[in-house]
N, C-alpha and C positions, 0 to 999 in steps of 0.2 A: 502492499499500499504506500502510496506517495502524497505528499500534502500538497494542494496547488497553491497554498498560499491564502487563501480566503475560507480555512476551516472544513471545507470540503475535503473526504481523503478518496482519491482513484485509485482503482485497482491497476500494476502495471500491465495486465494483458487485458486487453479493449475484446471485449463479447462483439463478434461478430453477427450483425442482425441481415439476414439473407431476407429478400423480399421473393414473393411469387414471381416462377420465369426464368429465375437465374438457376443455371447449372452448379452443382457441387461434388464435392468429394465426402462422401460418408464413410467413416470408419467406424464398423461396426464394434463388437466384445473382443471377437480374438483376432483383431489386429489383421488376420487375414482377408476379412471380408470388407475388401476396401473395393468400392465402386463410385463411378460420378453418377447422379442421381439429378434430376429436374426437379426443383420446388412447385409445387402444386398450390398448395395452401398454408397457413397458420393454424393446427389445433391448439386445442387446451394445455394448461399445463406446460406448456415452453415447449412443446411437440410442433413436428412439424410433418404434413402429409407432404409425399413425394414418388416418383414415378421414376421406375427403373425396366432396363429389360428383362423377363426373368429367364429361368432355364430352358424351356421352350419356345424363346424366343417372343414371347408377347409380355407386351407392357404391363407392369405390377404397380399397385400402388399401395402403400405402407405409410405409418407412422415412425418419426426418427425423432430421438431427442435434438433440440437444439445444438446443446453443447457436443455431439457427434457429427455435427456437418462442418465442413471446411472451406473455404475459398480455392477453385482450381489452382494448381500450379501456373504459375506465369507464360505465357507465349504457348500454352496446349491448343488453345484454339482461335488463336490470331492469324 
């Protein structure tokens, strides 16, 4: 935590706030389940509805915690 000088403390890690339509990287519990997902909407309790390509090649939607979503690496889709 750092102090901005006005009495308000702020964490060193800023929380990334993705918006609907953005492509992000989802890192699951096992760290082997890393995949790119498209954010569909915000759900309750800090979760997001995302869409990814399933095992059968069909798009699937599921909810994930916002803390498990990360921005894409630079230059991946540029």
